[in-house]
Phi, psi and omega in degrees: 000320179297323180298315182292327175290320176291322177294323176296316180296316181294325180289325183282325185257345184298330182272354182288136184274153172293332181294335177294338185282343180082220180280157179290168176300322176296315178298320179297316177300317181294322180290322176298312181302313179301316178299321178288325179295315180293327181279337184274142176286164178286147181290146182271094184293321176304324181290326182286327184277350177286339178288138181244178177268181180294328182291331182257013187279345179085007175283156178290153179304324184292322177293325176296315176302311178299322174299308177301318178296321180294324178293315179300315179297319180294319178295318178298321177296318179292319177302313182292322180294321180290320180291326174291334179276358181277137181271128182273102185241013180273156180301321184293326181283338181268358178077023177270356182261000000 
């Protein structure tokens, strides 16, 4: 039965020409990309370069230190919360060794 189904598909689709399909997937993607590039405006690069880092922000050193300290305290709090939730099930931690 499978052979007859394959033979029927070959006979019904075998005569279809590749020219009917039109352009390939790669050509279609390239055409769409060209169309999108033509319709979009150029990006505003000076606006992107105006953004600085924390070192160039003009903030006082004390504020930068407090931001760093806050990040360190938050990280330590998360690490301790994770460590406190771990079950100690090894023989050495239970005092059996």
